[in-house]
C-alpha positions as CSV (number, residue, x, y, z in Angstrom):
1,M,64.4,109.0,65.7
2,S,66.4,112.1,65.7
3,V,70.2,112.0,65.6
4,S,71.9,114.4,67.8
5,P,74.6,116.4,66.2
6,A,78.3,115.9,66.9
7,E,79.7,117.8,69.8
8,T,82.0,120.7,68.9
9,P,85.1,121.3,71.0
10,G,84.4,123.6,74.0
11,L,86.1,126.6,74.9
12,R,88.4,124.9,77.4
13,G,89.6,122.4,74.8
14,L,90.2,125.1,72.2
15,L,92.1,127.2,74.8
16,S,94.2,124.0,75.8
17,L,95.0,123.3,72.0
18,A,96.0,127.0,71.5
19,V,98.3,126.9,74.6
20,A,99.8,123.8,73.4
21,V,100.4,125.4,69.7
22,V,102.0,128.6,71.3
23,V,104.3,126.3,73.6
24,V,105.5,124.3,70.6
25,G,105.9,127.4,68.7
26,A,107.9,129.0,71.5
27,L,110.2,125.8,71.9
28,Y,111.1,126.0,68.2
29,F,111.6,129.7,67.6
30,A,113.4,130.2,71.0
31,R,115.7,127.1,70.5
32,E,118.9,129.4,70.2
33,V,118.1,130.4,74.1
34,L,116.5,127.4,75.3
35,I,119.0,124.7,74.1
36,P,121.8,126.1,76.3
37,I,119.6,126.4,79.2
38,T,118.3,123.1,79.0
39,L,121.8,121.5,78.6
40,A,122.7,123.4,81.8
41,V,119.6,122.1,83.6
42,L,120.5,118.7,82.5
43,L,124.3,119.1,83.3
44,S,123.3,120.1,86.8
45,F,121.3,117.0,87.4
46,L,124.3,114.8,86.2
47,V,126.9,116.7,88.3
48,A,124.6,117.2,91.4
49,P,125.5,113.8,92.9
50,I,129.1,114.4,92.4
51,A,128.9,118.0,94.1
52,A,126.8,116.3,97.0
53,F,129.5,113.6,97.6
54,L,132.3,116.2,97.5
55,R,130.4,118.3,99.9
56,R,130.1,115.5,102.5
57,W,133.9,115.3,102.2
58,H,134.2,118.8,103.4
59,F,134.9,120.6,100.0
60,G,132.5,123.4,100.9
61,R,129.6,124.6,98.8
62,S,131.5,126.5,96.4
63,G,134.6,124.1,96.2
64,S,132.4,121.1,95.6
65,V,130.5,122.8,92.8
66,V,133.8,123.9,91.1
67,V,135.4,120.5,91.3
68,A,132.3,118.8,90.2
69,M,132.0,121.1,87.2
70,L,135.6,120.6,86.3
71,L,135.2,116.9,85.9
72,P,133.0,116.9,82.9
73,L,134.9,119.7,81.4
74,V,138.3,117.5,81.8
75,V,136.3,114.7,80.1
76,L,135.0,116.7,77.1
77,M,138.4,118.2,76.5
78,G,140.0,114.7,76.9
79,L,137.6,113.4,74.4
80,G,138.1,116.2,72.1
81,A,141.9,115.6,72.1
82,V,141.4,111.7,71.6
83,I,138.9,112.3,68.7
84,G,141.3,114.9,67.0
85,T,144.3,112.6,67.3
86,Q,142.4,109.5,66.0
87,V,140.9,111.4,63.1
88,S,144.4,112.7,62.0
89,A,145.7,109.2,62.2
90,L,142.7,107.7,60.2
91,V,143.2,110.2,57.6
92,Q,146.7,109.1,57.0
93,E,145.9,105.4,57.1
94,V,142.7,105.3,54.8
95,P,144.5,106.6,51.5
96,E,146.9,103.7,51.8
97,E,144.0,101.2,51.4
98,Q,142.6,103.0,48.3
99,T,143.2,100.1,46.0
100,V,141.3,97.7,48.3
101,I,138.4,100.2,48.5
102,V,138.0,100.5,44.9
103,H,138.1,97.0,44.3
104,K,135.5,96.4,47.0
105,I,133.2,99.0,45.3
106,D,133.7,97.6,41.9
107,T,132.9,94.1,43.2
108,I,129.8,95.3,45.2
109,R,128.6,97.4,42.0
110,D,129.1,94.4,39.5
111,A,127.1,92.2,41.7
112,T,124.2,94.5,42.3
113,I,123.6,97.3,39.7
114,G,126.3,96.1,37.0
115,N,123.8,94.0,35.3
116,L,121.3,96.8,35.1
117,D,124.1,99.1,33.6
118,S,124.8,96.6,31.0
119,F,121.3,96.3,30.1
120,V,120.7,100.0,29.7
121,K,123.8,100.3,27.6
122,Q,122.4,97.5,25.2
123,A,119.1,99.0,25.0
124,G,120.7,102.4,24.3
125,K,122.5,100.8,21.4
126,E,119.6,99.2,20.0
127,L,117.8,102.5,19.9
128,Q,120.7,104.2,18.0
129,H,120.7,101.6,15.4
130,A,116.9,102.0,15.1
131,A,117.1,105.8,14.5
132,A,118.1,107.1,11.2
133,P,121.6,109.0,11.2
134,K,121.5,112.6,10.1
135,A,124.3,114.1,7.9
136,P,126.3,116.7,9.6
137,S,125.4,120.3,8.3
138,A,128.2,122.5,6.6
139,P,129.4,125.3,8.3
140,V,127.8,128.7,7.3
141,A,130.0,131.5,5.9
142,G,130.1,134.4,8.2
143,A,129.2,132.3,11.2
144,P,130.6,133.8,14.7
145,K,133.6,132.3,16.3
146,P,133.1,130.0,19.3
147,P,133.7,131.7,22.5
148,Q,136.9,131.6,24.3
149,R,137.3,130.0,27.6
150,V,137.8,132.4,30.4
151,S,139.1,131.3,33.8
152,V,138.4,133.2,37.2
153,V,141.5,133.5,39.3
154,P,140.5,134.1,43.0
155,P,142.3,136.7,45.0
156,P,145.0,136.0,47.3
157,V,143.8,134.7,50.8
158,S,144.8,137.0,53.6
159,P,145.9,135.7,57.1
160,T,142.8,137.4,58.6
161,D,140.5,135.3,56.4
162,V,142.4,132.1,57.2
163,A,141.8,132.8,61.0
164,K,138.1,133.5,60.3
165,G,137.9,130.1,58.4
166,I,139.6,128.5,61.3
167,I,138.0,130.2,64.3
168,G,134.5,130.9,63.0
169,P,133.2,127.3,63.1
170,V,134.9,126.7,66.5
171,L,133.7,129.9,68.2
172,G,129.9,129.2,68.2
173,P,130.2,125.8,69.8
174,L,132.9,127.0,72.2
175,A,130.5,129.9,73.2
176,A,127.5,127.6,73.7
177,M,129.7,125.4,75.9
178,V,130.8,128.2,78.0
179,I,127.2,129.4,78.5
180,V,126.2,125.8,79.3
181,F,128.9,125.3,81.9
182,T,128.3,128.7,83.5
183,V,124.5,128.4,84.0
184,A,124.9,124.8,85.4
185,T,127.5,126.3,87.9
186,F,125.0,128.9,89.1
187,I,122.4,126.3,89.2
188,L,124.4,124.1,91.6
189,L,125.5,127.0,93.7
190,Y,122.0,128.2,94.3
191,R,120.1,124.9,94.0
192,E,118.2,125.2,97.4
193,D,117.3,128.7,96.5
194,L,115.9,127.9,92.9
195,R,114.1,125.0,94.5
196,D,112.3,127.3,97.2
197,R,111.3,129.7,94.3
198,M,109.9,126.8,92.2
199,I,107.8,125.8,95.1
200,R,106.7,129.2,95.6
201,L,105.8,129.7,92.0
202,F,104.2,126.6,91.3
203,G,102.9,125.0,94.7
204,S,103.1,127.1,97.8
205,N,99.6,125.9,98.7
206,D,100.7,122.2,98.6
207,L,104.3,122.0,99.8
208,H,104.0,118.2,100.2
209,R,103.1,117.6,96.7
210,T,105.3,120.0,95.2
211,T,108.2,118.9,97.1
212,T,107.6,115.4,96.3
213,A,107.5,116.2,92.6
214,I,110.8,118.2,92.7
215,D,112.5,115.5,94.6
216,D,111.2,112.8,92.3
217,A,112.3,114.6,89.3
218,A,115.8,115.2,90.7
219,D,116.0,111.5,91.8
220,R,115.0,110.3,88.4
221,L,117.0,112.4,86.2
222,S,120.3,112.0,88.3
223,R,119.8,108.2,88.4
224,Y,119.1,108.1,84.6
225,F,122.0,110.2,83.8
226,L,124.5,108.5,85.9
227,T,123.3,105.0,85.0
228,K,123.2,106.0,81.2
229,F,126.8,107.6,81.4
230,L,128.3,104.4,83.1
231,I,126.6,102.2,80.8
232,N,127.5,103.8,77.7
233,A,131.1,104.4,78.7
234,A,131.4,100.7,79.5
235,F,129.9,99.8,76.0
236,G,132.2,102.3,74.3
237,V,135.3,100.7,76.1
238,I,134.1,97.2,75.1
239,V,133.6,98.4,71.4
240,G,136.9,100.1,71.4
241,V,138.8,97.0,72.8
242,G,136.8,94.8,70.4
243,L,137.5,96.8,67.4
244,A,141.2,97.0,68.2
245,L,141.5,93.3,68.5
246,I,139.7,92.9,65.3
247,G,142.2,95.3,63.5
248,V,139.9,98.2,62.6
249,P,141.9,101.4,62.4
250,G,140.7,104.1,64.9
251,A,139.4,101.8,67.4
252,I,139.4,104.4,70.1
253,L,137.6,107.0,68.0
254,W,134.8,104.5,67.1
255,G,134.6,103.4,70.9
256,V,134.2,107.1,71.9
257,L,131.6,107.9,69.2
258,T,129.7,104.7,70.1
259,A,129.5,105.9,73.8
260,L,128.2,109.3,72.8
261,A,125.7,107.8,70.0
262,R,124.2,105.7,72.6
263,F,122.5,108.7,74.1
264,I,120.3,108.6,71.1
265,P,117.5,106.3,72.0
266,Y,117.5,102.9,70.4
267,V,119.2,103.7,67.1
268,G,122.3,105.2,68.5
269,S,124.4,102.1,68.6
270,F,123.4,101.2,65.0
271,I,124.3,104.6,63.7
272,A,127.7,104.4,65.6
273,A,128.2,100.9,64.0
274,V,128.0,102.3,60.2
275,P,131.7,103.9,60.1
276,P,133.5,100.9,61.5
277,L,131.6,98.5,59.1
278,L,132.4,100.6,56.1
279,L,136.2,100.9,57.2
280,A,136.3,97.1,58.0
281,A,134.8,96.5,54.4
282,A,137.3,98.8,52.8
283,I,140.6,97.8,54.4
284,E,140.4,93.8,54.0
285,P,139.9,92.0,50.7
286,G,137.8,89.4,52.3
287,W,134.5,89.8,54.6
288,G,135.7,88.4,57.8
289,M,136.5,91.6,59.4
290,V,133.0,93.0,58.5
291,I,131.3,89.9,60.0
292,A,133.4,90.4,63.3
293,V,132.2,93.8,63.6
294,L,128.7,93.1,63.0
295,I,128.8,90.4,65.7
296,L,130.6,92.7,68.2
297,F,127.8,95.6,67.8
298,G,124.9,92.9,67.5
299,V,125.9,90.9,70.5
300,G,126.9,94.0,72.6
301,E,123.8,95.9,72.0
302,T,121.6,93.0,72.5
303,V,123.2,92.2,75.9
304,T,123.4,95.9,77.0
305,G,119.9,96.8,76.0
306,Q,118.1,93.6,77.0
307,V,120.0,92.6,80.2
308,V,122.2,95.2,81.5
309,E,119.9,98.3,81.1
310,P,116.7,96.7,82.5
311,M,118.7,95.3,85.6
312,M,120.3,98.7,86.2
313,Y,117.6,100.9,85.5
314,G,114.7,99.0,86.9
315,R,111.8,101.2,87.0
316,T,113.7,104.5,87.9
317,T,112.9,106.2,84.4
318,G,109.0,105.3,84.1
319,L,108.8,105.7,80.3
320,S,107.1,103.6,77.9
321,P,109.2,102.5,74.8
322,V,106.7,104.1,72.6
323,S,107.0,107.4,74.2
324,V,110.7,107.3,74.0
325,I,110.5,106.8,70.2
326,V,107.8,109.6,69.7
327,A,109.8,112.0,72.0
328,A,113.1,111.4,70.0
329,I,111.1,112.3,66.8
330,F,109.5,115.2,68.3
331,W,112.5,116.8,69.9
332,G,114.7,115.9,66.9
333,W,112.4,117.9,64.9
334,L,112.3,120.9,67.1
335,W,115.9,121.1,68.1
336,G,117.8,118.8,65.6
337,P,120.6,116.6,66.9
338,I,120.6,118.2,70.3
339,G,116.9,117.2,70.7
340,L,117.6,113.6,70.1
341,L,120.2,113.7,72.8
342,V,117.8,115.3,75.3
343,S,114.6,114.0,74.2
344,T,114.6,111.2,76.9
345,P,115.3,113.5,80.0
346,L,112.9,116.1,78.9
347,T,110.3,113.4,78.5
348,L,111.0,112.0,81.8
349,L,110.3,115.6,83.2
350,F,106.9,115.7,81.6
351,V,106.0,112.2,83.1
352,V,107.0,113.3,86.6
353,L,104.8,116.5,86.1
354,G,102.0,114.6,85.1
355,R,102.1,112.1,88.0
356,H,102.2,114.9,90.4
357,V,99.8,117.5,88.8
358,E,96.3,116.4,88.5
359,R,95.3,118.5,85.3
360,L,98.5,117.1,83.7
361,E,97.8,113.5,84.3
362,F,97.4,112.8,80.5
363,L,101.2,113.3,80.3
364,D,101.7,110.4,82.5
365,V,98.9,108.1,80.7
366,L,100.6,108.9,77.3
367,L,104.2,108.7,78.2
368,G,104.6,106.8,81.3
369,D,105.2,103.1,81.7
370,R,102.5,102.5,84.3
371,P,99.7,100.5,82.8
372,A,96.9,102.7,81.5
373,L,94.1,100.3,82.8
374,T,94.0,98.5,86.0
375,P,93.8,94.7,86.0
376,V,90.1,94.9,86.7
377,E,89.4,97.5,83.8
378,T,91.6,95.3,81.6
379,L,89.7,92.2,82.3
380,Y,86.4,94.0,81.8
381,Q,87.6,95.5,78.5
382,R,88.7,92.1,77.3
383,A,85.2,90.7,78.3
384,L,83.5,93.5,76.4
385,A,85.5,92.6,73.2
386,G,84.8,89.0,73.7
387,D,88.7,88.0,73.8
388,P,89.1,85.1,76.3
389,D,92.5,84.6,75.1
390,E,93.7,87.9,76.1
391,A,92.0,87.6,79.3
392,L,93.7,84.3,79.9
393,D,97.2,85.9,79.1
394,Q,96.5,88.6,81.6
395,A,95.5,86.0,84.3
396,E,98.8,84.0,83.8
397,V,100.6,87.4,84.5
398,V,98.7,88.0,87.5
399,L,98.8,84.4,88.8
400,R,102.6,84.5,88.8
401,D,102.6,86.5,92.1
402,H,98.9,85.7,93.4
403,T,97.1,82.6,94.2
404,L,93.9,81.8,92.3
405,V,91.6,82.8,95.0
406,E,93.4,86.1,95.2
407,Y,92.9,86.6,91.5
408,Y,89.2,85.9,91.4
409,D,88.7,88.1,94.6
410,E,90.8,91.1,93.4
411,V,90.4,91.1,89.6
412,V,87.6,88.8,88.4
413,L,84.8,89.6,91.0
414,P,85.4,93.6,90.5
415,A,85.3,93.1,86.8
416,L,82.0,91.3,87.2
417,R,80.7,94.0,89.6
418,L,81.5,96.7,86.7
419,A,79.8,94.5,84.2
420,A,76.8,94.0,86.2
421,G,76.6,97.6,87.1
422,D,76.5,98.6,83.5
423,A,74.1,96.0,82.6
424,T,71.7,97.2,85.2
425,R,71.8,100.8,84.1
426,G,71.4,99.8,80.5
427,A,74.8,100.9,79.5
428,L,75.6,97.7,77.5
429,Y,74.9,97.4,73.8
430,P,72.9,94.4,72.5
431,G,75.0,91.2,72.7
432,Q,77.7,92.5,74.8
433,L,76.2,90.9,78.1
434,E,76.3,87.5,76.3
435,R,79.7,88.1,75.2
436,I,80.9,88.9,78.7
437,T,79.1,85.7,79.9
438,E,80.9,83.7,77.4
439,T,84.2,85.2,77.9
440,V,84.1,84.7,81.8
441,E,82.9,81.0,81.2
442,E,86.0,80.4,79.0
443,L,88.3,82.1,81.4
444,L,87.0,79.8,84.4
445,A,87.3,76.8,82.2
446,G,90.9,77.8,81.2
447,L,92.0,78.3,84.8
448,A,90.4,75.0,86.0
449,G,93.6,73.1,85.7
450,H,95.7,75.9,87.3
451,R,97.9,74.9,90.1
452,D,99.4,77.1,92.6
453,R,100.7,77.1,96.2
454,E,97.5,76.6,97.7
455,D,97.0,73.1,96.2
456,E,99.9,72.0,98.4
457,T,99.3,73.9,101.5
458,G,95.6,74.2,101.7
459,P,93.6,77.5,102.1
460,T,93.9,77.9,105.9
461,V,96.5,76.6,108.5
462,G,95.0,73.8,110.6
463,L,92.7,72.2,107.8
464,P,93.2,68.6,106.6
465,A,95.0,67.9,103.4
466,R,93.3,68.2,100.1
467,E,92.9,64.3,99.8
468,D,91.0,64.1,103.0
469,W,88.2,66.6,102.1
470,A,86.2,64.1,100.3
471,A,85.6,62.1,103.4
472,L,84.4,65.2,105.5
473,W,81.0,65.6,103.8
474,Q,79.4,62.6,102.1
475,G,77.5,62.9,98.8
476,D,78.5,64.2,95.2
477,A,77.2,67.7,96.1
478,P,77.0,68.7,99.8
479,V,77.0,72.5,98.9
480,L,74.1,74.0,97.0
481,C,75.1,77.3,95.6
482,I,72.1,79.4,94.5
483,A,72.7,82.6,92.2
484,G,71.1,86.0,92.9
485,R,68.9,88.0,90.6
486,G,71.8,90.0,89.0
487,P,72.8,89.4,85.5
488,L,76.1,87.8,86.3
489,D,75.5,86.2,89.7
490,R,75.5,82.9,88.1
491,Q,79.3,83.4,87.2
492,G,80.0,84.1,90.8
493,C,78.5,80.9,91.8
494,D,80.6,79.2,89.2
495,I,83.8,80.7,90.9
496,V,82.7,79.3,94.3
497,A,82.0,75.9,92.9
498,Q,85.4,75.8,91.1
499,L,87.4,77.1,94.2
500,L,85.5,74.3,96.5
501,G,85.8,71.7,93.9
502,R,89.7,72.2,94.0
503,H,89.5,71.0,97.6
504,G,87.2,68.0,97.1
505,V,83.9,69.4,98.0
506,G,81.2,69.0,95.4
507,V,79.0,71.7,94.5
508,R,75.6,71.9,92.7
509,V,75.0,75.5,91.0
510,V,71.4,76.5,90.3
511,G,70.0,79.7,89.1
512,H,67.6,82.3,90.9
513,E,64.6,80.9,89.2
514,A,65.1,77.5,90.9
515,A,64.5,79.2,94.2
516,A,61.6,81.3,93.3
517,R,58.4,81.2,95.2
518,T,56.8,79.0,92.5
519,H,59.6,76.7,92.3
520,I,61.2,76.5,95.8
521,A,59.2,73.5,96.9
522,S,60.4,71.5,94.1
523,L,64.0,72.4,94.6
524,D,66.1,69.2,95.1
525,T,68.1,69.6,98.5
526,D,68.8,65.8,99.1
527,G,72.3,65.4,100.6
528,V,72.9,69.1,100.9
529,A,75.0,69.9,104.0
530,M,75.3,73.8,103.2
531,I,73.6,76.4,101.0
532,V,75.6,79.4,99.6
533,L,73.7,82.4,98.1
534,C,75.8,84.4,95.7
535,Y,75.1,88.3,95.0
536,L,77.7,90.4,93.3
537,D,75.9,93.4,94.2
538,I,73.8,93.6,97.4
539,A,73.0,97.2,96.9
540,A,71.0,96.4,93.6
541,A,68.4,94.1,95.5
542,P,68.7,94.0,99.3
543,S,65.2,92.8,99.6
544,S,65.6,90.0,97.1
545,L,68.5,88.4,99.1
546,R,66.2,88.7,102.2
547,Y,63.4,86.9,100.8
548,L,65.5,84.4,99.1
549,A,67.1,83.6,102.4
550,Q,63.8,83.1,104.1
551,R,62.5,80.8,101.5
552,V,65.8,78.7,101.9
553,R,65.5,78.5,105.6
554,G,61.8,77.6,105.3
555,L,62.8,74.6,103.1
556,R,65.7,73.4,104.9
557,P,65.9,74.9,108.4
558,D,68.5,72.2,109.4
559,V,71.1,73.4,106.8
560,K,73.7,76.3,107.5
561,V,73.3,79.2,105.1
562,A,76.1,81.4,103.9
563,A,75.0,84.7,102.4
564,G,77.8,85.8,100.2
565,F,77.5,89.2,98.6
566,W,80.8,90.0,97.0
567,T,81.2,93.5,97.6
568,T,83.2,96.3,98.8
569,K,83.9,96.8,102.5
570,E,82.0,100.0,102.3
571,D,78.9,98.3,101.1
572,Y,79.3,95.4,103.6
573,E,79.3,98.0,106.5
574,R,76.5,100.0,105.0
575,Y,74.3,96.8,105.1
576,S,75.6,95.3,108.4
577,D,72.1,96.0,110.2
578,F,70.7,94.1,107.3
579,Q,72.2,90.9,108.3
580,A,69.9,90.3,111.2
581,A,66.8,90.1,108.8
582,I,68.7,87.8,106.6
583,G,69.2,85.3,109.3
584,A,72.2,83.4,107.6
585,T,74.9,81.6,109.4
586,F,78.0,83.2,107.6
587,Y,78.3,86.5,105.7
588,P,81.3,86.2,103.7
589,T,82.4,89.2,101.7
590,S,85.1,87.5,99.6
591,L,85.6,84.3,98.0
592,R,88.6,83.6,100.5
593,E,86.1,84.1,103.5
594,A,83.5,81.9,101.6
595,V,86.0,79.0,101.0
596,D,87.3,79.1,104.6
597,Q,83.9,79.1,106.2
598,V,82.4,76.2,104.0
599,L,85.5,74.2,104.6
600,G,85.4,75.1,108.3
601,E,81.9,73.9,108.4
602,A,83.0,70.6,106.8
603,V,85.6,70.3,109.5
604,A,83.2,71.2,112.3
605,T,80.5,68.5,111.0
606,A,83.4,65.9,110.7
607,A,84.5,66.7,114.1
608,R,81.2,66.4,115.7
609,G,80.5,63.0,114.0
610,R,84.3,61.9,114.5
611,V,84.7,61.4,110.8
612,V,88.0,62.9,110.6
613,S,91.0,60.4,110.9
614,A,92.9,60.3,114.3
615,D,95.8,62.2,112.5
616,H,93.7,65.2,111.6
617,E,91.3,65.3,114.6
618,P,93.4,67.8,116.7
619,E,93.6,70.1,113.7
620,A,89.7,69.8,113.2
621,E,89.0,70.4,116.9
622,E,91.3,73.6,116.8
623,H,89.4,74.9,113.6
624,V,86.0,74.2,115.3
625,F,87.1,76.2,118.4
626,K,88.3,79.1,116.1
627,L,84.8,79.0,114.4
628,G,83.1,79.2,117.9
629,L,81.2,76.0,117.1
630,P,80.4,73.5,119.9
631,L,82.2,70.3,119.6
632,Q,79.6,67.6,120.2
633,P,80.7,64.1,120.9
634,G,79.8,61.6,118.1
635,A,79.8,58.0,117.4
636,A,83.2,56.5,117.6
């Protein structure tokens, strides 16, 4: 058998790769221009809600934008002043603790690497004793004199050089800040015009989708920035107050730096905790202050990250935790510390783009927090892998908000249809069908003891309570469930049997071969009050169901037949004319309908024979009336 060669990337794939490389290169080499513009755009998203609020209070367009932009400017200037004051005070306090610092360093060194130093020194002495000493050589006559030491005296520093040294490092960040605030102001002033131009540029043919994408991005970014700013500010205040109570110098400085550092995903708080920890270890002879600082940051970050942020954010960002980490690494590599700060909002923009642009959907799959697979696809994948434990874990998650019959209808049966379709087309590898069958059987066994709200309320209003079902139909197995010809129709019968068994109705399940032409005469139907035929996919063998129904009716013409083909509504409507040829009594298209119809027939039978107790007889008669069945008087 010849083996086909591996496929090489097509022209479209190579072109996409080339475009990605060009974009990344442009982001890297043009970072001096792109970073201020990006910061300005993000700042406009942060200030936009404030400007909109001021505009509603009749500040006007220009007035609201100017006032809104002054707020972050005042905050930055205030933070700069606070940081400068705290650093000056800290520089004066730390030298006073020099003795404690040196003692702590010596203690840590002796406890960790001091023994290693002693070992190295001892080994050096042993080597010196082992080596033979050499006699010093006599000076040679006429040898040159040793060189004289020369010292370099720097020239005097002029006032211009001093000014350059002070102003130079400040001028660059100051100019960048001016550019950022200027661009952000113009973005806010001409926000509607820029939005219309973006729509014209990227989506004038689909105004609805483009407008939705822009509004979604603006809403998500604004909510993220405001929520993140408030949470970080509150956390910084808590840290500052806590450090002040503990007695760490510069508590306000560390609180401000902690609030800023928390914009770095996941590791910001840990980075901010290092300076106060080192300072606490340096200024106190003991370790109580260090432990207190560790508890402050540990408990504060745990509560904020695990309780406050999920409660405040909800699903407003839409980023997966892995994508946040990867984005931080990528943007930090491209743009340095600024990239770490803007990595999350930039990634959020790409996720929104992937959700609204079909060709960029892979961005949402890779970076978004929505499940990559639907519950149906996830269950099918677990079944292909032969992993019933993971399938049960998924079922427990779904069953928190759904009943068991809803889970079977909406997840298990569609997954079985996917598997049956692949098996019919020959797409499954050898052994995979058996693996799927075993996984589904273990899943059903694991859910046999599950209890949900239907166990107390019953499947349909007006039916008797669960403990009264056993008296409606006499016999151990009044319902006979016959599987279709499909590879997984037997598992569909097992689900029906489990659901009916939870309501006290006994069910006997037989395979399709038991109702074949050569075996139908010997099929045991004693005590059977109703027959249910199960087909996962009626489109695969419509004639098979018709002939099976004919054989069953010929064997027991007095028994009601339910032809259940658990399929989509489209397939059901497509084969609606086919029902007359089948000649069944009921045609359920879901497990919910099948359970209700079987139990309704039980109520009807009991009402005709007056088997239902006096307490439940009105409900039984009402259900019979809903089914459109005649209520025949029976023996008292």
